[in-house]
C-alpha positions as CSV (number, residue, x, y, z in Angstrom):
1,M,33.0,-10.3,-49.0
2,N,34.9,-13.4,-50.0
3,T,35.5,-15.5,-46.9
4,S,36.8,-18.7,-48.7
5,P,40.0,-20.1,-47.2
6,V,41.1,-21.0,-50.8
7,T,43.4,-18.4,-52.4
8,T,43.3,-18.1,-56.2
9,E,45.2,-16.3,-58.9
10,W,46.0,-16.4,-62.6
11,L,49.7,-17.0,-63.3
12,S,51.8,-17.5,-66.4
13,V,53.3,-20.8,-67.4
14,T,56.1,-20.9,-69.9
15,T,55.5,-23.3,-72.8
16,P,57.6,-24.0,-75.9
17,D,55.2,-21.7,-77.9
18,G,55.1,-18.9,-75.4
19,P,53.4,-17.9,-72.1
20,M,50.1,-19.6,-71.2
21,A,47.7,-18.4,-68.6
22,A,46.6,-20.9,-65.9
23,Y,44.3,-20.6,-62.9
24,L,45.8,-21.6,-59.6
25,A,43.9,-22.5,-56.5
26,R,45.8,-23.0,-53.2
27,P,44.4,-25.1,-50.4
28,P,43.6,-23.6,-46.9
29,A,46.8,-25.1,-45.5
30,G,48.7,-23.2,-48.2
31,R,50.4,-26.3,-49.6
32,G,49.4,-29.7,-51.0
33,P,49.8,-32.2,-53.7
34,G,49.5,-30.8,-57.2
35,L,46.4,-31.4,-59.3
36,L,46.4,-30.6,-63.0
37,L,42.8,-29.7,-63.9
38,L,41.9,-30.1,-67.6
39,Q,39.0,-28.1,-68.9
40,E,36.0,-28.9,-71.0
41,I,35.7,-27.2,-74.4
42,F,34.2,-24.1,-72.8
43,G,37.4,-22.6,-71.4
44,V,38.5,-22.1,-67.9
45,N,35.1,-20.7,-67.1
46,A,33.3,-20.1,-63.9
47,H,32.5,-23.8,-63.5
48,I,36.1,-25.0,-64.1
49,R,37.3,-22.3,-61.6
50,G,34.7,-23.6,-59.2
51,V,36.0,-27.2,-59.6
52,A,39.5,-25.9,-59.0
53,E,38.4,-24.3,-55.7
54,Q,36.4,-27.4,-54.8
55,Y,39.6,-29.6,-55.0
56,A,41.7,-26.9,-53.3
57,L,39.3,-27.1,-50.4
58,A,40.1,-30.8,-50.2
59,G,43.8,-30.0,-49.8
60,F,45.1,-29.9,-53.4
61,T,47.1,-27.2,-55.1
62,V,45.1,-27.0,-58.4
63,L,46.3,-25.6,-61.7
64,A,43.9,-25.2,-64.6
65,P,45.7,-24.2,-67.8
66,D,44.0,-22.2,-70.5
67,A,44.0,-24.8,-73.3
68,F,42.9,-22.4,-76.0
69,W,45.4,-19.7,-75.3
70,R,46.8,-19.7,-78.8
71,Q,43.5,-19.1,-80.4
72,A,41.3,-17.2,-77.8
73,P,43.2,-16.4,-74.6
74,R,41.1,-16.7,-71.4
75,V,37.9,-17.4,-73.4
76,E,34.8,-18.3,-71.4
77,L,31.9,-19.9,-73.2
78,S,28.4,-21.1,-72.3
79,Y,27.1,-24.5,-73.2
80,V,24.6,-24.0,-76.0
81,G,24.1,-22.2,-79.3
82,E,26.9,-20.2,-80.9
83,D,29.1,-20.5,-77.9
84,R,29.0,-24.3,-78.2
85,D,29.8,-24.1,-81.9
86,R,32.7,-21.8,-81.2
87,A,33.9,-24.2,-78.5
88,L,33.9,-27.1,-80.9
89,T,35.9,-25.0,-83.4
90,L,38.5,-24.1,-80.8
91,M,38.8,-27.8,-79.8
92,R,39.5,-28.8,-83.4
93,G,42.2,-26.2,-83.6
94,L,44.1,-27.7,-80.7
95,S,46.5,-30.4,-81.7
96,R,47.5,-33.3,-79.4
97,E,51.1,-32.2,-79.7
98,Q,50.2,-28.7,-78.5
99,A,48.1,-30.0,-75.7
100,V,50.8,-32.4,-74.5
101,A,53.4,-29.6,-74.6
102,D,51.1,-27.4,-72.5
103,M,50.3,-30.2,-70.0
104,S,54.0,-31.0,-69.6
105,A,54.8,-27.4,-68.9
106,S,51.9,-27.2,-66.4
107,I,53.1,-30.3,-64.6
108,A,56.6,-28.8,-64.4
109,A,55.2,-25.5,-63.1
110,L,53.2,-27.3,-60.5
111,K,56.1,-29.3,-59.3
112,A,58.2,-26.2,-59.0
113,H,55.6,-24.1,-57.2
114,S,56.1,-23.5,-53.5
115,A,52.5,-24.5,-52.8
116,C,53.0,-28.0,-54.2
117,T,54.5,-30.9,-52.3
118,G,55.9,-32.3,-55.6
119,R,53.4,-35.0,-56.2
120,V,51.0,-34.4,-59.1
121,G,47.9,-36.0,-60.5
122,A,45.5,-35.0,-63.3
123,I,41.8,-34.7,-63.6
124,G,39.8,-33.8,-66.7
125,Y,36.3,-33.4,-67.9
126,C,35.0,-34.1,-71.5
127,M,37.8,-32.8,-73.7
128,G,39.8,-32.6,-70.5
129,G,39.1,-36.3,-69.8
130,R,40.6,-37.2,-73.2
131,L,43.6,-34.9,-72.4
132,A,44.0,-36.6,-69.0
133,F,44.2,-39.9,-70.7
134,A,46.8,-38.6,-73.1
135,A,48.8,-37.0,-70.3
136,A,48.9,-40.3,-68.4
137,A,50.5,-41.8,-71.5
138,L,52.7,-39.0,-72.8
139,C,53.6,-36.6,-70.0
140,N,56.2,-37.2,-67.3
141,G,55.7,-36.5,-63.7
142,L,52.1,-37.6,-63.2
143,E,51.2,-40.2,-60.5
144,R,47.4,-40.6,-61.0
145,A,44.9,-39.6,-63.7
146,V,41.1,-39.2,-63.6
147,C,39.1,-39.1,-66.8
148,Y,35.5,-37.9,-66.7
149,Y,33.4,-38.8,-69.8
150,G,36.5,-38.3,-72.1
151,G,35.1,-38.0,-75.6
152,G,37.6,-39.3,-78.1
153,I,39.5,-41.7,-75.8
154,A,38.2,-44.6,-77.9
155,T,40.0,-43.1,-81.0
156,Q,43.4,-43.1,-79.3
157,L,43.5,-46.5,-77.6
158,E,47.1,-47.1,-78.8
159,L,48.1,-44.8,-75.9
160,A,46.9,-47.3,-73.3
161,K,50.0,-49.4,-73.6
162,R,52.0,-46.4,-72.5
163,I,50.2,-45.7,-69.3
164,Y,52.0,-46.8,-66.2
165,I,50.0,-44.9,-63.5
166,P,46.7,-45.7,-61.9
167,T,43.9,-44.3,-64.0
168,Q,40.2,-43.8,-63.1
169,F,37.3,-43.5,-65.6
170,H,33.8,-42.1,-65.1
171,H,31.1,-42.6,-67.7
172,A,27.4,-41.7,-67.9
173,E,24.8,-44.3,-68.9
174,V,23.1,-41.9,-71.3
175,D,25.9,-40.4,-73.4
176,A,25.3,-39.9,-77.1
177,S,29.0,-39.0,-77.7
178,I,30.4,-42.0,-75.8
179,P,28.2,-45.1,-76.5
180,P,28.6,-48.3,-74.5
181,E,30.7,-49.9,-77.2
182,A,33.2,-47.0,-76.9
183,V,33.5,-47.5,-73.2
184,A,33.9,-51.3,-73.7
185,S,36.8,-50.6,-76.1
186,V,38.5,-48.4,-73.5
187,K,38.1,-51.1,-70.9
188,A,39.6,-53.7,-73.3
189,A,42.5,-51.5,-74.1
190,M,43.3,-50.7,-70.5
191,A,43.1,-54.4,-69.7
192,Q,46.2,-54.7,-71.9
193,A,48.0,-51.8,-70.3
194,P,50.9,-52.3,-68.0
195,A,49.8,-53.6,-64.6
196,A,50.8,-50.4,-62.9
197,A,48.0,-48.6,-64.7
198,Q,45.4,-50.2,-62.4
199,A,42.4,-48.9,-64.3
200,T,39.1,-48.5,-62.6
201,F,35.8,-47.8,-64.3
202,H,32.7,-46.2,-62.8
203,H,29.3,-46.1,-64.5
204,Y,26.5,-43.7,-63.5
205,P,22.9,-45.0,-64.3
206,G,20.6,-42.3,-65.5
207,A,23.3,-39.7,-65.9
208,Q,24.1,-37.9,-69.1
209,H,27.3,-36.5,-70.6
210,G,28.5,-33.5,-68.5
211,F,26.7,-34.8,-65.4
212,N,29.4,-33.2,-63.1
213,C,28.8,-29.6,-64.3
214,W,26.3,-27.7,-62.2
215,A,25.9,-25.1,-64.9
216,R,24.7,-27.5,-67.6
217,A,21.2,-28.9,-68.1
218,S,22.7,-32.4,-67.9
219,Y,23.8,-31.9,-64.3
220,H,23.1,-34.9,-62.2
221,P,23.8,-34.1,-58.5
222,A,23.7,-37.7,-57.2
223,S,26.2,-38.9,-59.8
224,A,28.3,-35.8,-59.4
225,A,28.6,-36.3,-55.7
226,L,29.3,-40.0,-56.0
227,A,32.0,-39.4,-58.7
228,H,33.6,-36.6,-56.7
229,G,33.9,-38.8,-53.6
230,R,35.4,-41.6,-55.7
231,S,37.8,-39.2,-57.3
232,L,38.9,-37.8,-53.9
233,E,39.4,-41.3,-52.5
234,F,41.5,-42.2,-55.6
235,L,43.6,-39.0,-55.5
236,A,44.1,-39.1,-51.8
237,A,47.1,-41.4,-52.5
238,L,49.0,-38.3,-53.5
239,F,49.1,-37.1,-49.9
């Protein structure tokens, strides 16, 4: 029997290309600031739904859009082997223009939802961390953005000058896909961003890429707990 005070459902978000499924988690109070949750490459799987519920328990109304809805609606993938290969293929098939359109539609849907107070932030992991960075620069309506080990941010640093909202970054010490020089380049770019961006960077010794995901071999509970607390403190400004 499910006794969670969080209520969840899949709903449909209207995008320029058609209807997109998105997972909504409402807080126990029934209403709260909106939080756009941007998935890893493995879909809105059990872990991402768990993260949505985790933040809903903290008081947010969380919406996790299905980023791969054009290619494989509601796909859920594991983290190794053929599933990982398929996830990488799906990621390559999603253009930034499509992702920005989907995120903009999701922000609008959150703001219009009766469970949302009207203020909205974004948080993303891995691919979702890169998308949160892009959303901070290219989507209207966001007030804060959190990027966890966003692979590829260092390849789109031109977006930094377009970010006018406080932005938080979390990086692992042992991350083959995001080496220290890539993190340094993001820091340098954000130092040139508008002052309103107020970029903050957090570094997790001993942690690997994906350290927040309890379903992955790289899960690092101490770093995940510390990062979650920092994220909550940062996003609490939305209340």
